[in-house]
N, C-alpha and C positions, 0 to 999 in steps of 0.2 A: 491614545499613543501612549505606550509603555516605554518610559525612559529611565535608563541608568543613571544615577546620582553619586550616591558615594561619597557625599558633602556633611561634615560634624554642623548639627544644626542645635538651636536652643528648644528645649523642651518646657513647657509648664507641663508637671506632675504631682500627681495624687500618690501618697504610699497609704494605704488602706487594708488592712487585715493581711500584712504581710507580702503586700502586692502592689505592683508599680503599674499606674493606670496612666497614661500620656492625654493630657486635655486640651493641650494647642502646642503649634510648634511654630518658628520663626524662620522662613527661608528667605532669602533673596529680598531682606527688606520686607517681607509680608510676614502678617500672621493669619495661620489656618487654623479655625477650630474643629478642634477632633468632635464630631458627632457622635461616632459609633467605633466601637473597637472589634475590628469583624473576626480577627482569631489571633490568637497568642500563644507562642510555645518558647522554647527556651533549648538553648544547646551548650555544651564545653567546649569551647576553642583553647583545648589545652589546659589548663587549670584555671580559666575563666569563664565564668559564667555570664551567657549574651541571651536576653530577652530578647524575642523579636514579636513585633505586633503587625498586622495589617489593620490599617485606621481609614476612617474616610472624616472627609468634612461632606458639605452639600452638594460637591462637584467632583472630588477628586479624590483617588484611593493612594495611601502613602504607604510604606515597606518601611517601620522604624526598625533600629536596633537600638538597645540600651547595653552597653558595657559596664559589668559590675566592678570591674577593678579598677578602670579609671572613671568612671561615673560619667562617660560620655555618651552622648545619641548621635547617632548617624542616620541621616535618610539615604536611604540604600535606592530606592527606586519612587516612580510618581506614575499613576495613570490617570490621565485626563480625557475626556472624549474630544473630540475633534482638532 
């Protein structure tokens, strides 16, 4: 089931070789360890660079957005079976 979330979340991140890599996210009091970055791309919204990530843990898929201007992570969508 696909759910629109659009909430600010905490994300544990690694910055390596000028790239951003999300490793875990905290949402609704629960920590989800990210096992795989399935896709990544970036866009400009005005003058702000946004990095988008499609990531997954062992059971869910998440769409994350990282705003480079305010350094804020947003969970945009969650897909889970069942």
